[in-house]
C-alpha positions as CSV (number, residue, x, y, z in Angstrom):
1,M,-3.2,21.3,6.3
2,S,-6.7,20.5,7.4
3,A,-8.9,23.3,8.4
4,T,-9.9,21.4,11.5
5,S,-6.4,20.5,12.7
6,A,-5.3,21.8,16.1
7,R,-1.8,21.3,17.6
8,W,0.4,18.5,16.5
9,P,0.4,15.8,19.3
10,K,3.0,13.4,17.8
11,R,5.4,12.0,20.3
12,D,9.1,12.9,19.7
13,A,8.0,15.4,17.0
14,F,10.9,17.7,17.7
15,A,13.4,14.8,17.1
16,F,12.1,14.5,13.6
17,A,11.9,18.2,13.0
18,G,15.3,18.8,14.4
19,G,17.1,15.9,12.6
20,S,18.1,13.9,15.7
21,A,15.8,10.9,15.0
22,L,17.7,7.7,14.1
23,F,17.1,6.1,10.7
24,V,18.7,3.1,9.2
25,D,21.4,5.0,7.3
26,D,22.5,6.5,10.6
27,I,23.6,3.0,11.8
28,R,27.3,2.6,11.2
29,P,28.9,-0.3,13.1
30,D,32.7,-0.8,13.1
31,G,34.0,-2.6,10.1
32,L,31.0,-1.7,7.9
33,L,31.0,-2.7,4.3
34,H,28.7,-1.3,1.6
35,M,26.7,-3.3,-0.9
36,A,26.0,-2.2,-4.5
37,V,23.8,-4.0,-7.0
38,V,24.7,-4.9,-10.6
39,R,21.4,-4.6,-12.5
40,S,20.3,-5.9,-15.9
41,T,20.3,-3.6,-18.8
42,R,17.9,-5.8,-20.8
43,A,14.2,-6.3,-20.4
44,H,14.3,-10.0,-21.2
45,A,17.4,-12.0,-22.0
46,R,19.4,-15.1,-21.3
47,L,22.5,-14.6,-19.2
48,R,25.3,-15.8,-21.4
49,R,28.1,-14.7,-18.9
50,V,28.5,-12.7,-15.8
51,D,32.2,-11.8,-15.5
52,T,33.0,-10.5,-12.0
53,A,36.8,-10.5,-12.3
54,P,37.1,-6.8,-13.3
55,A,35.0,-5.9,-10.2
56,K,37.2,-8.0,-7.9
57,A,40.2,-5.9,-9.1
58,V,38.7,-2.6,-7.9
59,P,40.5,-1.4,-4.7
60,G,38.4,-1.8,-1.6
61,V,36.3,-4.7,-2.9
62,V,35.8,-7.5,-0.4
63,R,33.3,-9.8,-2.2
64,V,31.5,-10.1,-5.5
65,L,28.6,-12.5,-5.8
66,E,26.7,-13.6,-8.9
67,G,23.7,-15.9,-9.4
68,R,25.4,-19.3,-9.6
69,E,27.4,-18.8,-6.4
70,A,24.5,-17.2,-4.6
71,S,22.3,-20.2,-5.4
72,L,24.8,-22.4,-3.4
73,H,24.0,-20.4,-0.3
74,L,20.3,-19.3,-0.7
75,R,17.1,-21.3,-0.9
76,P,14.4,-20.1,-3.3
77,L,12.4,-17.1,-2.1
78,P,9.1,-17.8,-0.2
79,Y,5.9,-16.1,-1.2
80,Q,4.7,-13.4,1.1
81,F,1.1,-13.1,2.4
82,G,0.4,-16.8,1.8
83,D,0.7,-19.2,-1.1
84,P,-0.3,-17.8,-4.5
85,E,-2.7,-20.8,-5.0
86,L,-4.8,-19.3,-2.1
87,I,-6.1,-16.7,-4.5
88,G,-5.9,-18.6,-7.7
89,G,-2.4,-17.6,-8.7
90,R,0.3,-19.7,-10.2
91,R,3.6,-20.4,-8.4
92,A,7.0,-19.6,-9.8
93,V,10.4,-20.7,-8.3
94,L,12.4,-17.5,-7.9
95,E,16.0,-17.0,-6.8
96,A,17.5,-13.9,-5.2
97,L,19.9,-13.6,-8.2
98,P,19.0,-15.1,-11.6
99,V,21.2,-17.9,-13.0
100,E,19.9,-18.2,-16.5
101,E,17.5,-15.4,-17.4
102,V,16.7,-11.8,-16.6
103,R,13.1,-10.5,-16.9
104,Y,13.3,-6.7,-16.6
105,V,15.7,-3.8,-16.8
106,G,17.0,-3.3,-13.3
107,E,16.8,-6.9,-12.2
108,P,19.8,-7.7,-9.9
109,V,22.3,-10.0,-11.5
110,A,25.2,-9.6,-9.0
111,V,26.1,-7.8,-5.8
112,V,29.3,-6.3,-4.5
113,A,30.6,-5.6,-0.9
114,A,33.3,-3.0,-0.6
115,E,34.9,-0.7,2.0
116,S,33.0,2.3,0.7
117,R,29.9,3.2,-1.3
118,R,32.1,4.7,-4.0
119,A,34.2,1.5,-4.3
120,A,31.1,-0.7,-4.3
121,S,29.5,1.4,-7.1
122,A,32.7,1.4,-9.1
123,A,33.0,-2.4,-8.8
124,A,29.3,-2.9,-9.8
125,A,29.9,-0.8,-12.9
126,A,32.9,-3.0,-13.7
127,V,31.0,-6.3,-13.9
128,V,30.7,-7.5,-17.5
129,V,27.4,-9.1,-18.4
130,E,26.7,-10.7,-21.8
131,Y,23.1,-11.2,-22.8
132,E,21.1,-13.0,-25.5
133,D,17.9,-11.1,-26.0
134,L,14.5,-12.7,-25.7
135,P,11.0,-11.5,-26.7
136,V,9.7,-8.6,-24.6
137,L,6.3,-7.5,-23.5
138,L,6.2,-3.9,-22.2
139,D,2.8,-2.6,-23.1
140,A,-0.1,-4.7,-21.8
141,R,-2.4,-3.3,-24.6
142,A,-0.7,-5.8,-26.8
143,F,-2.2,-8.5,-24.5
144,L,-5.7,-7.4,-25.4
145,A,-5.1,-8.1,-29.1
146,D,-3.0,-11.2,-28.8
147,P,-3.3,-13.0,-25.4
148,D,-0.4,-15.2,-24.4
149,P,-1.5,-17.8,-21.8
150,S,2.1,-18.3,-20.7
151,R,2.0,-14.8,-19.2
152,V,-1.2,-15.1,-17.2
153,I,-0.3,-15.3,-13.5
154,A,-3.9,-15.4,-12.2
155,E,-7.5,-15.0,-13.3
156,N,-10.1,-13.7,-10.9
157,E,-13.8,-12.9,-11.1
158,T,-16.6,-11.3,-9.1
159,V,-20.0,-12.3,-10.4
160,A,-23.6,-11.8,-9.3
161,G,-26.9,-12.1,-11.2
162,D,-26.8,-12.2,-15.0
163,A,-25.1,-9.1,-16.3
164,G,-24.9,-10.4,-19.9
165,R,-28.7,-10.8,-20.1
166,V,-29.4,-7.4,-18.6
167,L,-26.9,-5.7,-20.9
168,S,-28.3,-7.3,-24.0
169,A,-31.9,-6.1,-23.1
170,A,-31.1,-2.7,-21.7
171,E,-32.2,0.5,-23.4
172,H,-29.3,2.5,-22.0
173,V,-25.8,1.0,-22.2
174,I,-22.4,2.7,-21.9
175,R,-19.4,1.1,-23.4
176,T,-16.0,2.5,-22.7
177,E,-12.4,1.8,-21.7
178,F,-10.4,3.0,-18.7
179,A,-6.7,3.0,-18.0
180,L,-4.7,3.7,-14.9
181,G,-1.0,4.4,-15.4
182,R,1.7,2.6,-13.7
183,S,2.8,4.5,-10.6
184,S,5.1,4.1,-7.6
185,T,5.0,5.2,-3.9
186,A,8.1,7.3,-3.5
187,P,8.6,7.6,0.3
188,I,11.0,10.3,1.5
189,E,13.3,7.5,2.7
190,P,14.0,4.7,0.2
191,R,14.6,1.1,1.4
192,G,17.7,0.3,3.5
193,Y,19.3,-2.5,5.5
194,V,22.3,-3.1,7.8
195,A,23.1,-6.8,8.3
196,D,25.6,-7.9,10.9
197,W,26.6,-11.5,11.4
198,D,28.7,-12.2,14.5
199,G,29.3,-15.8,13.7
200,A,26.3,-17.2,15.5
201,R,23.5,-14.6,15.2
202,L,22.3,-12.2,12.5
203,T,21.1,-8.8,13.4
204,V,19.3,-6.8,10.7
205,H,18.4,-3.1,11.0
206,A,15.9,-2.4,8.3
207,A,13.7,0.4,7.0
208,H,10.8,-2.0,7.0
209,Q,7.1,-2.4,7.7
210,Q,7.1,-6.0,8.8
211,P,10.0,-7.2,11.0
212,F,8.6,-10.6,12.0
213,Q,7.8,-11.4,8.4
214,L,11.3,-10.3,7.3
215,R,12.8,-12.5,10.1
216,A,10.8,-15.5,8.8
217,E,11.8,-14.9,5.2
218,L,15.5,-14.6,6.1
219,A,15.4,-17.8,8.2
220,E,13.9,-19.8,5.3
221,V,16.2,-18.4,2.6
222,L,19.4,-18.4,4.6
223,D,18.5,-21.8,6.2
224,L,19.0,-20.4,9.7
225,P,16.9,-21.0,12.9
226,V,14.4,-18.2,13.4
227,D,15.9,-17.4,16.9
228,A,19.3,-16.9,15.2
229,I,18.0,-13.7,13.6
230,R,17.0,-10.4,15.2
231,V,15.3,-7.7,13.1
232,V,15.2,-4.1,14.4
233,V,13.3,-1.4,12.7
234,P,14.4,2.2,13.6
235,N,12.5,5.2,12.6
236,V,11.1,4.9,9.1
237,G,10.6,7.8,6.7
238,G,7.5,6.6,5.0
239,A,6.7,3.1,3.6
240,F,3.3,3.0,1.8
241,G,3.7,-0.7,0.9
242,L,7.2,-0.4,-0.6
243,K,8.8,-1.7,2.5
244,M,7.0,-5.0,2.9
245,T,8.9,-8.3,2.8
246,G,10.1,-9.9,-0.4
247,P,12.6,-7.8,-2.4
248,V,15.7,-9.7,-3.2
249,E,18.1,-7.2,-1.6
250,E,17.0,-8.4,1.8
251,P,18.6,-11.9,1.8
252,L,21.5,-10.7,-0.4
253,V,22.8,-8.0,2.1
254,C,22.5,-10.6,4.8
255,L,24.4,-13.3,2.8
256,L,27.2,-10.9,2.1
257,S,27.5,-10.2,5.9
258,I,27.7,-13.9,6.6
259,L,30.3,-14.5,3.8
260,C,32.4,-11.5,4.7
261,G,32.1,-11.8,8.5
262,R,31.5,-8.1,8.7
263,P,28.4,-5.8,8.8
264,V,27.1,-4.8,5.4
265,K,24.8,-1.9,4.5
266,W,22.7,-1.3,1.5
267,I,20.8,2.0,1.0
268,E,18.6,2.1,-2.0
269,T,19.2,5.0,-4.4
270,R,16.3,7.1,-5.6
271,A,16.7,5.7,-9.1
272,E,16.5,2.1,-7.7
273,C,13.4,3.2,-5.7
274,F,11.7,4.2,-8.9
275,L,12.2,0.8,-10.5
276,G,9.2,-0.7,-8.9
277,G,5.6,0.3,-9.4
278,G,2.0,-0.7,-9.1
279,R,-1.6,0.1,-9.9
280,E,-1.5,-0.1,-13.7
281,Q,-4.8,-1.5,-15.1
282,L,-6.8,-1.6,-18.3
283,H,-10.6,-1.9,-18.1
284,E,-13.1,-2.7,-20.9
285,V,-16.5,-1.7,-19.4
286,E,-20.2,-2.1,-20.2
287,V,-22.8,-0.5,-18.0
288,A,-26.6,-0.8,-18.2
289,H,-28.6,1.9,-16.5
290,T,-32.1,3.3,-16.5
291,A,-33.3,6.7,-17.7
292,D,-33.5,7.8,-14.1
293,G,-29.9,7.0,-13.4
294,R,-30.0,3.6,-11.6
295,I,-27.2,1.1,-12.4
296,L,-28.6,-2.2,-13.5
297,A,-25.6,-4.1,-14.6
298,L,-21.8,-3.8,-14.9
299,R,-19.5,-6.0,-16.9
300,D,-15.7,-5.3,-16.7
301,R,-12.9,-7.1,-18.4
302,I,-9.6,-6.1,-16.8
303,V,-6.0,-6.7,-17.8
304,I,-3.6,-6.0,-14.9
305,P,0.1,-6.0,-15.8
306,V,2.0,-6.6,-12.6
307,G,5.5,-6.7,-14.1
308,A,7.8,-9.6,-13.6
309,E,6.7,-12.4,-11.3
310,A,7.8,-11.9,-7.8
311,V,7.2,-13.2,-4.3
312,Q,6.6,-9.8,-2.7
313,P,2.9,-9.1,-2.2
314,G,2.4,-6.3,-4.7
315,W,0.9,-8.5,-7.4
316,R,-1.9,-9.6,-5.0
317,Q,-3.3,-6.1,-5.3
318,A,-4.8,-7.2,-8.5
319,F,-7.1,-9.7,-6.7
320,V,-8.3,-7.0,-4.3
321,S,-9.2,-4.7,-7.2
322,V,-11.6,-7.3,-8.7
323,A,-13.1,-8.2,-5.3
324,A,-13.8,-4.6,-4.3
325,F,-16.3,-4.0,-7.1
326,P,-18.9,-2.4,-7.1
327,T,-17.5,-0.3,-4.2
328,A,-20.1,1.8,-2.5
329,Y,-23.0,1.0,-4.7
330,R,-25.9,-1.4,-5.2
331,V,-25.4,-3.1,-8.6
332,P,-27.7,-6.1,-8.9
333,H,-25.9,-7.7,-11.9
334,L,-22.2,-7.8,-11.9
335,D,-19.6,-9.6,-14.0
336,V,-16.0,-8.5,-13.3
337,R,-13.1,-10.7,-14.5
338,S,-9.4,-10.0,-14.7
339,R,-6.3,-11.5,-16.1
340,V,-3.1,-10.8,-14.1
341,V,-0.3,-10.6,-16.6
342,A,3.5,-10.8,-16.3
343,T,5.3,-8.2,-18.3
344,N,9.0,-7.3,-18.7
345,V,9.2,-4.4,-16.3
346,A,10.1,-4.4,-12.6
347,P,7.6,-6.3,-10.3
348,W,4.8,-4.5,-8.6
349,H,5.5,-3.6,-5.0
350,S,2.6,-3.0,-2.6
351,C,1.1,0.5,-2.9
352,R,-1.0,2.4,-0.5
353,G,-4.6,1.6,-1.3
354,F,-3.6,-2.0,-2.2
355,G,-5.7,-2.2,-5.4
356,K,-8.8,-0.6,-3.8
357,E,-8.3,2.7,-5.6
358,A,-8.7,1.3,-9.1
359,P,-12.4,0.2,-8.7
360,V,-13.2,3.5,-7.0
361,F,-11.8,5.4,-10.0
362,V,-13.8,3.2,-12.4
363,M,-17.1,3.3,-10.5
364,E,-16.9,7.1,-9.9
365,R,-16.2,7.8,-13.6
366,I,-19.2,5.5,-14.4
367,M,-21.4,7.6,-12.1
368,D,-20.5,10.8,-13.8
369,M,-21.0,9.3,-17.3
370,V,-24.5,8.1,-16.3
371,A,-25.2,11.6,-14.9
372,R,-24.2,13.2,-18.2
373,R,-26.3,10.8,-20.3
374,T,-29.4,11.2,-18.1
375,G,-29.1,14.9,-17.4
376,L,-29.0,14.3,-13.7
377,A,-26.7,15.9,-11.2
378,P,-23.7,13.7,-10.3
379,A,-24.6,13.8,-6.7
380,E,-28.2,12.7,-7.5
381,V,-27.0,9.7,-9.5
382,R,-24.9,8.6,-6.5
383,R,-27.8,9.1,-4.1
384,R,-29.9,6.7,-6.2
385,N,-27.3,4.0,-6.2
386,L,-25.4,4.2,-2.9
387,L,-25.7,1.5,-0.3
388,R,-27.9,2.8,2.5
389,P,-27.6,2.2,6.3
390,E,-30.5,-0.2,6.1
391,D,-28.6,-2.3,3.5
392,L,-25.8,-2.9,6.0
393,P,-24.1,-5.2,6.8
394,H,-23.9,-5.8,3.0
395,R,-22.3,-8.9,1.4
396,M,-20.5,-7.8,-1.8
397,A,-20.5,-10.2,-4.7
398,S,-16.9,-11.2,-3.9
399,G,-17.8,-12.0,-0.3
400,Y,-16.4,-8.9,1.2
401,R,-18.8,-7.7,3.9
402,V,-19.4,-4.0,4.4
403,D,-20.0,-3.9,8.1
404,S,-21.1,-0.3,8.9
405,G,-21.3,3.2,7.7
406,D,-23.8,5.8,6.4
407,L,-22.7,6.6,2.9
408,P,-25.6,9.0,2.0
409,A,-24.9,11.0,5.1
410,V,-21.2,11.2,4.4
411,L,-22.0,12.4,0.9
412,E,-24.3,15.1,2.1
413,Q,-21.8,16.2,4.7
414,V,-19.0,16.7,2.2
415,L,-21.3,18.6,-0.1
416,A,-22.3,20.9,2.7
417,L,-18.6,21.3,3.8
418,D,-17.4,22.1,0.3
419,E,-16.8,25.9,0.2
420,G,-18.0,26.2,-3.4
421,A,-15.2,28.3,-4.7
422,E,-15.5,29.4,-8.4
423,A,-13.6,26.8,-10.5
424,D,-13.5,25.5,-14.1
425,G,-14.6,22.0,-13.0
426,V,-16.1,20.2,-10.0
427,G,-15.9,16.5,-9.2
428,I,-17.2,14.3,-6.5
429,A,-16.4,10.8,-5.4
430,V,-17.5,8.2,-2.8
431,E,-15.4,5.3,-1.6
432,V,-15.5,2.3,0.7
433,T,-12.2,0.8,1.8
434,P,-11.9,-2.7,3.1
435,E,-9.2,-2.8,5.8
436,G,-7.8,-4.8,8.7
437,G,-7.2,-8.3,7.4
438,G,-6.3,-10.6,4.6
439,H,-7.7,-10.3,1.1
440,A,-8.9,-13.7,0.1
441,A,-12.7,-13.7,-0.5
442,G,-15.5,-15.7,-2.0
443,R,-17.5,-18.7,-1.0
444,L,-16.2,-21.7,0.8
445,G,-16.4,-25.0,-1.0
446,P,-14.5,-28.0,-2.1
447,G,-10.8,-27.2,-2.6
448,V,-11.2,-23.7,-1.1
449,T,-8.9,-22.9,1.8
450,P,-10.5,-21.1,4.8
451,T,-8.7,-17.9,5.8
452,V,-8.4,-16.1,9.0
453,A,-6.9,-12.6,9.5
454,A,-3.9,-12.5,11.8
455,P,-4.2,-11.3,15.4
456,E,-2.0,-8.5,17.0
457,A,-0.4,-8.8,20.4
458,A,0.9,-6.3,23.0
459,A,2.7,-6.6,26.3
460,V,2.3,-3.9,28.9
461,L,4.7,-3.8,31.8
462,L,6.2,-1.8,34.6
463,R,9.8,-0.5,34.2
464,P,12.3,0.1,37.0
465,D,12.1,3.9,36.5
466,G,8.3,3.9,37.2
467,Q,7.4,4.2,33.5
468,V,5.0,1.9,31.8
469,E,6.3,0.1,28.7
470,V,4.1,-1.0,25.8
471,R,5.6,-3.6,23.5
472,T,3.6,-4.1,20.4
473,G,3.8,-6.2,17.2
474,V,2.6,-3.3,15.0
475,T,5.1,-0.9,13.6
476,N,5.1,2.8,12.9
477,P,6.2,3.8,9.3
478,G,6.1,7.5,10.2
479,G,2.4,8.2,10.8
480,G,2.6,8.3,14.6
481,N,0.6,5.3,15.8
482,D,2.9,5.1,18.8
483,T,1.2,8.3,20.0
484,A,-2.2,6.6,19.9
485,L,-1.0,3.4,21.5
486,A,0.6,5.4,24.4
487,G,-2.6,7.3,24.9
488,L,-4.8,4.2,24.9
489,A,-2.5,2.6,27.6
490,A,-2.4,5.7,29.6
491,E,-6.2,6.0,29.6
492,E,-6.7,2.5,30.9
493,L,-4.1,3.0,33.7
494,G,-5.1,6.5,34.8
495,I,-1.7,8.0,34.0
496,T,-0.4,10.5,31.4
497,A,0.8,9.5,28.0
498,A,4.2,11.0,28.9
499,Q,4.6,8.1,31.4
500,V,4.2,5.5,28.6
501,H,7.2,4.2,26.6
502,V,6.3,2.4,23.3
503,V,8.6,-0.2,21.9
504,Q,8.0,-1.3,18.3
505,G,9.9,-3.1,15.5
506,D,12.2,-5.3,17.5
507,T,11.8,-9.1,17.2
508,D,13.7,-9.7,20.4
509,L,11.6,-7.5,22.5
510,C,8.1,-7.3,20.9
511,P,5.4,-9.9,20.6
512,P,4.9,-11.2,17.0
513,G,2.6,-9.2,14.8
514,T,2.0,-8.1,11.2
515,G,3.9,-4.8,11.6
516,N,2.3,-2.2,9.4
517,A,-0.3,-3.4,6.9
518,S,-4.0,-3.0,6.0
519,S,-4.6,-0.1,8.6
520,R,-4.4,-2.4,11.6
521,G,-2.1,-0.3,13.8
522,V,-4.7,1.2,16.2
523,A,-7.9,-0.7,15.3
524,V,-6.3,-4.1,16.0
525,G,-2.9,-3.4,17.6
526,G,-4.5,-0.7,19.8
527,A,-7.1,-3.1,21.0
528,A,-4.4,-5.5,22.1
529,V,-2.7,-2.7,24.1
530,V,-6.0,-1.8,25.8
531,L,-6.6,-5.4,26.8
532,A,-3.1,-5.8,28.2
533,A,-3.3,-2.4,30.0
534,R,-6.7,-3.4,31.5
535,D,-5.1,-6.6,32.9
536,L,-2.3,-4.6,34.4
537,A,-4.7,-2.1,35.9
538,T,-6.7,-5.0,37.5
539,T,-3.5,-6.4,39.0
540,L,-2.5,-3.1,40.4
541,D,-5.9,-2.6,41.9
542,S,-5.8,-6.0,43.5
543,L,-2.5,-5.0,45.1
544,G,-3.9,-1.7,46.3
545,V,-1.6,0.4,44.1
546,D,-3.0,3.8,43.2
547,T,0.2,5.4,41.9
548,I,2.6,4.0,39.3
549,D,6.2,5.1,40.0
550,A,9.6,3.6,40.7
551,E,8.5,2.6,44.2
552,T,5.8,0.5,42.7
553,F,8.4,-1.4,40.7
554,R,10.6,-1.8,43.7
555,R,7.8,-3.3,45.8
556,Y,6.2,-5.5,43.2
557,G,8.9,-6.3,40.6
558,R,8.3,-6.8,36.9
559,L,4.5,-6.8,36.5
560,E,3.7,-7.7,32.9
561,H,0.6,-8.7,30.9
562,L,0.5,-9.9,27.4
563,R,-2.7,-10.0,25.3
564,E,-3.7,-10.9,21.8
565,Y,-6.6,-9.4,19.8
566,R,-8.3,-10.3,16.6
567,P,-11.5,-8.7,15.2
568,E,-14.2,-11.4,15.1
569,P,-17.0,-10.6,12.7
570,P,-20.0,-13.0,12.9
571,A,-19.2,-16.4,11.8
572,D,-20.5,-17.2,8.3
573,P,-20.1,-20.8,7.2
574,D,-20.5,-19.9,3.5
575,Y,-17.8,-17.4,3.1
576,R,-14.1,-16.9,3.7
577,Y,-13.1,-14.5,6.4
578,S,-11.8,-11.4,4.8
579,Y,-11.5,-7.7,5.8
580,P,-13.2,-7.2,9.2
581,Y,-14.0,-3.5,8.9
582,F,-14.7,-1.0,6.2
583,S,-14.0,2.7,6.3
584,S,-15.7,5.1,3.9
585,G,-15.5,8.7,2.6
586,A,-16.7,11.3,0.2
587,Y,-14.7,13.9,-1.6
588,V,-15.3,17.1,-3.6
589,A,-12.5,18.5,-5.9
590,R,-12.4,21.8,-7.7
591,V,-10.0,22.5,-10.5
592,D,-9.0,25.2,-13.0
593,L,-7.8,24.1,-16.4
594,D,-5.5,26.2,-18.6
595,R,-6.6,25.6,-22.2
596,A,-3.4,26.8,-23.7
597,T,-1.1,24.5,-21.8
598,G,-3.3,21.7,-20.5
599,R,-2.1,22.3,-17.0
600,V,-4.6,21.5,-14.2
601,R,-4.6,23.5,-11.0
602,L,-6.3,21.9,-8.0
603,R,-8.2,24.8,-6.3
604,S,-9.7,22.8,-3.4
605,L,-10.2,19.3,-2.1
606,T,-12.7,18.6,0.6
607,A,-13.2,15.3,2.4
608,V,-15.5,13.7,5.0
609,H,-14.0,10.4,6.4
610,D,-15.6,7.7,8.4
611,C,-13.0,5.6,10.2
612,G,-15.2,4.7,13.1
613,R,-14.1,6.0,16.5
614,V,-11.4,8.6,16.0
615,I,-8.7,8.0,18.5
616,E,-6.3,10.8,17.6
617,P,-8.0,13.3,15.3
618,V,-4.9,15.2,14.2
619,L,-3.0,12.0,13.4
620,V,-6.1,10.6,11.5
621,E,-6.2,13.7,9.5
622,G,-2.5,13.5,8.8
623,Q,-3.0,10.0,7.4
624,L,-5.9,11.2,5.2
625,Q,-4.0,14.2,4.0
626,G,-1.2,12.0,2.8
627,A,-3.5,9.6,1.1
628,M,-5.4,12.4,-0.6
629,A,-2.1,14.0,-1.8
630,M,-1.1,10.6,-3.2
631,G,-4.5,10.4,-5.0
632,V,-4.0,13.9,-6.5
633,G,-0.6,12.8,-7.8
634,L,-2.1,9.7,-9.4
635,A,-4.8,11.8,-11.0
636,L,-2.6,14.5,-12.4
637,S,1.1,13.8,-12.7
638,E,2.6,10.5,-11.3
639,E,3.5,7.8,-13.8
640,S,6.3,5.2,-13.9
641,R,7.0,5.2,-17.6
642,V,9.6,3.0,-19.4
643,D,11.2,3.6,-22.8
644,E,11.0,1.4,-25.8
645,H,13.7,-0.9,-24.3
646,G,12.0,-1.2,-20.9
647,A,14.3,1.1,-19.1
648,P,12.6,3.4,-16.5
649,R,12.4,7.0,-17.6
650,A,12.3,8.3,-14.0
651,S,15.5,8.3,-11.9
652,S,14.6,11.3,-9.8
653,F,11.8,13.6,-8.8
654,K,12.5,15.6,-11.9
655,E,11.0,12.8,-14.0
656,Y,8.6,11.3,-11.5
657,L,6.3,14.2,-10.7
658,A,4.9,13.7,-7.2
659,P,2.8,16.8,-6.1
660,R,4.9,19.4,-4.3
661,A,3.5,21.5,-1.4
662,N,2.7,24.4,-3.7
663,D,0.8,22.1,-6.0
664,L,-1.8,21.4,-3.3
665,P,-4.4,23.6,-1.6
666,D,-5.2,23.4,2.1
667,F,-7.4,20.3,2.4
668,V,-10.7,20.7,4.3
669,I,-11.5,17.5,6.3
670,G,-14.6,16.5,8.3
671,H,-15.3,13.4,10.3
672,Y,-18.4,11.2,10.4
673,E,-18.2,8.4,13.0
674,T,-20.0,5.1,12.7
675,P,-18.2,2.7,15.1
676,A,-17.1,-0.6,13.7
677,P,-19.4,-3.1,15.2
678,H,-16.8,-5.9,15.5
679,T,-13.7,-4.1,16.8
680,L,-13.1,-3.6,20.5
681,L,-12.5,0.2,20.1
682,G,-15.1,0.8,17.4
683,A,-12.2,1.9,15.2
684,K,-11.7,1.2,11.5
685,G,-8.7,1.9,9.4
686,A,-7.3,5.3,8.7
687,G,-4.3,4.6,6.4
688,E,-5.6,3.6,3.0
689,A,-8.8,5.6,2.5
690,G,-8.4,8.8,0.5
691,V,-6.2,7.5,-2.3
692,G,-9.0,6.3,-4.5
693,G,-11.5,9.0,-3.4
694,A,-9.1,11.8,-4.2
695,L,-8.0,10.2,-7.5
696,A,-11.6,9.8,-8.7
697,A,-12.8,13.3,-7.5
698,V,-10.0,15.1,-9.2
699,A,-10.4,13.0,-12.4
700,N,-14.1,13.9,-12.3
701,A,-13.4,17.5,-11.8
702,V,-11.1,17.6,-14.8
703,D,-13.7,15.8,-16.9
704,D,-16.2,18.4,-15.8
705,A,-13.9,21.2,-16.9
706,L,-13.3,19.5,-20.2
707,S,-17.0,19.0,-20.9
708,R,-17.6,22.7,-20.5
709,R,-15.1,23.3,-23.3
710,G,-16.4,20.6,-25.6
711,G,-13.7,18.1,-24.7
712,R,-13.8,14.4,-24.7
713,E,-14.5,12.3,-21.6
714,V,-11.7,11.3,-19.2
715,T,-10.9,7.6,-19.4
716,S,-7.3,7.4,-18.2
717,T,-4.8,8.8,-15.7
718,P,-2.6,10.6,-15.1
719,L,-4.2,13.8,-16.6
720,D,-0.9,15.6,-17.2
721,P,-0.8,18.5,-19.7
722,P,-0.3,16.4,-22.8
723,A,-3.1,14.1,-21.9
724,V,-5.5,17.0,-21.2
725,L,-4.5,18.8,-24.4
726,A,-5.3,15.6,-26.3
727,L,-8.8,15.7,-24.9
728,L,-9.6,19.3,-25.7
729,P,-11.1,20.2,-29.1
730,E,-8.9,21.9,-31.6
731,E,-9.1,25.6,-31.7
732,Q,-11.3,27.0,-34.5
733,P,-9.5,29.4,-36.9
């Protein structure tokens, strides 16, 4: 809990605390069937035979579907977030169920619909699959020694100046490697869907971030008109990128409902939730610096293993990682290039941070390495390299445009706020986080497609009961943005937030929007609400209405205003439009290290966050606390490992070690507000910052503790006890 938090203002908080809030698994229509998924037991193999006859004989089974039959009903899956060619990626034709080849352990090969979950699971276990094994790539390190061009999905680069020349002439050069382990998101609620086909229209209740994108995907894959599909998102128990559009179970549960003529539910098990992952990266780095700690040049060669090719947007995080270098710093000569590699593990799903946390980890470790080699304090090295207010707006080498902030001030504030408790190691970190839009970047030129971030829309209207209703295209994955939207509408209309009813996640009722992605809920979605509410206020003023109640509706009927909003940074004919605003932050972590066991205990974590205008301070802090907790987990314990056959080692939280409440101290959080210059509200994002900053600060703190004991430098995460023990020097007899 933040030291600055006051009361909890979240709307309907007691429904969640008391267990009466409705989630997708609570939806149980009459005639409900349950879907189970038959998953591959091989990492890479030809499908010789999929025998569904034993499954069909299980009592209660209504339908069994394998790849060949599914392909008769389903079109190939469409890519999400735009065509892969837009960011230099290659295109693959992917089906919901494979017909000839499986590419990872856990890939769906058949689905079953049955009268109960138990019957569906028993039938799935009865399906007989015969395989012919094919070559397998599980460890991307093998790709460093023996590159296989057939596995390269994309190659990306961010280049400025002449890093090679500077590195060859520099007196002080650091050469090292960094590795970030594969990790997942692990929301409290896994994915889930209830599909109900009534013969003419498909209604899908989904634990999902993007209802309109899901509707569009289903329309294309099922070959249905868009208006023949309704997607409804009830309450969601966390998403963090996992619940974006693209996983194959989405069209499959719908197809089973169509074929069976009955509603069908699929609720992901925790073991299935742990199949996916993201963030794994390998970096080969060279850094040139001066004796007084200034970074001259950075060269980074990155291998990013994104698992099997997929249409869901997770693999696109690799592009953002390259484009976000050199994060918060001025580096005049930069040469960052990546190869995005297909491996035989489950595809990446999107993860909170969306690739921005990896460059923060790399840059912050570099800053500490430079500090150690020059004898300067880590904070001083950062002071000498940080972007300054007079540098802003700053065009990064990739084309990303840091629009606002005061990074030196944020750093000084967090250093002052840190309580300085005695600890074995102290680490600091600074981050900038691009948010609010698409992720294509770079110069415009021949053959380069211009890009524009999507708008958000909101309708504000009077209801017969005298309440005001806000219908918005942004969704709430559990963080409480409905509270902020209600408050913004109430402020414009001169009423209380209790008089505002917020409707989200229903494609029949809400205007189209991007749902929940890239920290747009309040900064973009909230701006649309404000504009629509202002229009309604103007109309009411023109009618002489000074009180909004049921009588107002009776006299004037349904008064409704719909507005759309898109942040509009200054036009630049040379560059693609990319992220329209950047949040920033600084972090101080303090840790204790048990030399005998290698266990790291986080003593304190302090943050100062600049998300522009803070609309709801407690909710903003809640977002940051969650992101920081995730960063701590990535630094110390979370990793999605597979065995030598490609099977996931984690099927529960006994194996996937997310931080528990007693693993975390009370976070101390401060705010620093520099309004975003190109958003209506001055707000920036408050959903992704904190992951990279906390990850890097904790890793730096562990490195500091190791250095005091003569240990080797930290170059990889997670820093679990075996990893820490391997970095400590052997005890002298």
